[in-house]
C-alpha positions in Angstrom: 169.4 -116.8 161.4 170.6 -113.2 161.8 168.0 -110.5 162.8 168.6 -106.8 161.8 168.4 -104.9 165.0 167.8 -101.6 163.1 164.4 -102.7 161.7 161.4 -102.8 163.9 157.7 -103.2 163.4 157.1 -99.6 164.5 159.5 -98.1 162.0 158.0 -100.2 159.2 154.5 -98.9 160.1 155.8 -95.3 160.1 157.3 -95.7 156.7 154.1 -97.2 155.3 152.1 -94.3 156.8 154.4 -91.7 155.2 154.1 -93.4 151.8 150.3 -93.4 152.1 150.3 -89.8 153.1 152.4 -88.9 150.1 150.0 -90.7 147.8 147.0 -88.9 149.3 148.6 -85.5 149.3 151.1 -85.2 146.4 153.6 -82.5 146.7 152.7 -79.3 144.8 154.9 -78.1 142.0 155.5 -74.3 142.2 156.0 -74.1 138.5 152.6 -75.4 137.8 151.1 -72.9 140.3 152.8 -70.1 138.5 151.6 -71.3 135.1 148.0 -71.6 136.3 147.9 -68.1 137.9 149.5 -66.7 134.8 146.8 -68.0 132.5 144.0 -67.1 134.9 145.3 -63.5 135.0 145.5 -63.5 131.2 141.9 -64.6 131.0 140.7 -62.0 133.4 142.7 -59.4 131.5 141.0 -60.4 128.2 137.6 -60.3 129.8 138.3 -56.8 131.3 139.6 -55.6 127.9 136.5 -56.9 126.0 134.2 -55.3 128.6 136.1 -52.0 128.5 135.9 -51.9 124.7 132.2 -52.7 124.7 131.4 -50.0 127.3 133.5 -47.5 125.4 131.8 -48.4 122.1 128.4 -48.0 123.8 129.3 -44.7 125.2 130.7 -43.5 121.9 127.5 -44.7 120.1 125.3 -42.9 122.6 127.3 -39.7 122.2 127.1 -39.9 118.4 123.4 -40.5 118.5 122.9 -37.5 120.9 125.1 -35.3 118.7 123.3 -36.3 115.5 119.9 -35.7 117.2 120.9 -32.2 118.3 122.3 -31.4 114.9 119.0 -32.4 113.3 117.1 -30.2 115.8 119.3 -27.3 115.0 118.8 -27.7 111.2 115.0 -28.1 111.8 115.1 -24.9 113.9 116.6 -22.8 111.1 114.3 -24.3 108.5 111.2 -23.6 110.4 112.3 -20.1 111.4 113.0 -19.4 107.8 109.6 -20.7 106.8 107.9 -18.5 109.5 109.7 -15.4 108.2 108.7 -16.2 104.6 105.0 -16.9 105.4 104.8 -13.8 107.6 106.3 -11.7 104.7 103.8 -13.1 102.3 100.9 -12.4 104.6 101.9 -8.8 104.6 102.3 -8.8 100.9 98.8 -10.3 100.3 97.2 -7.9 102.8 98.7 -4.9 101.1 97.6 -6.2 97.7 94.1 -6.9 99.0 93.8 -3.4 100.5 95.1 -1.8 97.3 92.8 -3.5 94.8 89.8 -3.2 97.1 90.3 0.6 97.4 91.6 1.4 93.8 89.8 -1.3 91.8 92.4 -1.1 89.0 91.3 -2.1 85.6 94.7 -3.5 84.7 94.7 -5.7 87.8 97.3 -8.1 86.3 99.9 -5.4 86.3 99.6 -5.3 90.1 100.1 -9.1 90.6 101.7 -9.6 94.0 105.1 -11.0 94.0 105.2 -13.6 96.9 108.4 -15.0 98.3 108.6 -18.8 97.8 112.3 -19.6 98.0 112.1 -21.4 101.3 108.8 -23.2 100.5 110.1 -24.4 97.1 113.5 -25.5 98.5 111.9 -27.4 101.3 111.0 -30.2 98.9 114.8 -31.0 98.7 115.4 -30.8 102.4 115.7 -34.0 104.4 114.2 -32.1 107.4 111.0 -31.0 105.8 109.0 -34.0 106.7 110.2 -33.7 110.3 108.1 -30.5 110.5 104.7 -31.2 112.0 102.3 -32.2 109.2 99.6 -29.7 110.5 102.0 -26.8 109.9 103.0 -28.1 106.5 99.4 -28.6 105.4 98.3 -25.1 106.6 101.2 -23.5 104.8 100.5 -25.4 101.6 96.9 -24.4 101.7 97.9 -20.7 102.2 100.1 -20.7 99.1 97.6 -22.6 97.0 94.5 -20.7 98.0 96.0 -17.3 97.7 97.4 -18.1 94.3 93.9 -19.5 93.2 92.0 -16.4 94.5 94.4 -14.0 92.8 94.2 -15.9 89.5 90.4 -15.8 89.6 90.4 -12.1 90.4 92.7 -11.5 87.4 90.4 -13.6 85.2 87.4 -11.6 86.4 85.8 -14.8 87.9 85.8 -13.0 91.2 85.0 -9.4 91.7 87.9 -7.3 93.0 86.3 -6.5 96.4 85.0 -10.0 96.8 88.4 -11.6 96.0 90.1 -9.1 98.3 87.8 -10.1 101.1 88.7 -13.8 100.5 92.3 -12.9 100.7 91.9 -11.0 103.9 90.0 -13.9 105.5 92.8 -16.3 104.4 95.6 -14.1 105.8 93.7 -13.7 109.1 93.5 -17.4 109.4 97.2 -17.8 108.8 98.0 -15.0 111.3 95.8 -16.4 114.0 96.7 -20.0 113.7 99.6 -21.0 111.4 102.2 -18.4 112.3 101.8 -18.6 116.1 101.9 -22.4 116.0 105.0 -22.3 113.7 106.7 -19.8 116.0 105.9 -21.8 119.1 107.3 -24.9 117.4 110.7 -23.5 116.5 111.0 -21.6 119.8 110.6 -24.9 121.6 113.4 -26.3 119.5 115.6 -23.3 120.5 114.9 -23.9 124.2 115.8 -27.5 123.9 119.0 -26.7 122.1 119.9 -24.1 124.7 119.5 -26.7 127.5 122.2 -28.7 125.7 124.5 -25.6 125.4 123.7 -25.0 121.7 122.6 -21.4 121.1 120.8 -20.3 117.9 119.9 -16.9 116.5 116.3 -15.9 117.3 
């Protein structure tokens, strides 16, 4: 029997060890690694894009809300300033009327009916910003228009004497001058200051 001199127990053991090592640690395929890293990078890119779009949308929404809020405040400012000017003019008109009828006591009192401005007040019913005005200011203004018209009507119908009615009108206008007008002016002035802090300047 012939024995192969090139084969030895040691070489056989070495071969088996190498085979076992290969099974435990398979050789990595570079192509697979490239494919894996590609998809991982794509996933991270998609996540980054989604996050970027979300943050941009949030910032855009925030800016839009801020702009809309400031626009509303600007419109409210002009509305309340216009109301202040109108009520102030009407207070002067009523005071002049009361002084005139109290001193002259005209018989034809209806011919001296005061012409009050009501353009702003009447059109406020169509404005979306009216109910954003503090309710106290709206109520005080409404009472001024209603009560002055009622007193004048009763004077013209001789239900109130001229001097008595004139006194009621002066009391009413004094109340408006002391409370309603200062509160209304303070309100729209505060709006102007807030707008100025946001670089929006309005006519005062």
